[in-house]
N, C-alpha and C positions, 0 to 999 in steps of 0.2 A: 504494499500499499504506500510506503514512503515514496516510491517512484512516481506514483500517480498524483500526489499532492502538488508538486511543483507545476505540473501541467494544468491542474485545476486553477491554481493561482494565476498562471499566465493567461488563461482564457478569461478570467474575471477582471484582469487589470484594465483600468480605464472605464469600466462600466459604472454607470450612476445608479444610485438607489439599491445598492447591494452590499450586504455585510458578508465578509469572508473572514473566517477564522483560520489562521495558519499557526501551527505549533512547530517551531524550528529553532535549531541552534545556528542555522545558516543565515548570517546577517544579510546576504545578498537577496534572500527571499522576502525580507521585510523592510528593505531600505526605503521603499516608496509608500509605506503604510501611513495612514493618517494618525493612528494611535497604536501604541504597543503596550502590552502589559508584561512585566517581567515577574516570573514565578520563581520562588525559591522554596523547595520542600512543600509545595502545594499552596503557598501563600503569596499574594501579590505584594511585591516589595517595591516596585516602581511602576509608573505609568505616565504616559504623555506622548508627544511626538517622538520619533526616534532621536532627533537632535536634542530635544529637551531632556530625555532620559540619559542620553550620553553625557550631557553637561552636569547631571546630578552626581555623576561618579557611581561607584558601586559595581554590582555584579554585571550589569549590561555593558558598562564601559570596559570592564575587564574582558568580556567576551568579544566586544567589538575590536578592541586593540589587538587581541590575539588573532582575529580574522583579518585584520587590515593588511597583514603581510601579503595576502593573496589578492588584494584589491588595487585598482589603479588609482593614482592620485586624484583624478577628476571625480571619481565616485566618492572617495573619502571626503574631499572638500565639499562636494554637494551635500553630503550627509551632515557633516559637522557644522558647517556654516549656516545651515537653514534654520537654526534655532532662533 
């Protein structure tokens, strides 16, 4: 099923009036999300736009920074600066 989820997210990108829930450790899958929720042991520990949550520090920033090694600079800047 994990292979099908990215395809589902791609098909729904750009559509209006639709809520899509994506559960992922892959930052690239959620980078264009309006709102994200960060869960830690089943509890919401952060929420907001991806850039807002990044600037809060914490778990999400740690995951993002670890993933940033595989992203290009344009993607990283778009993400971090949009707060």
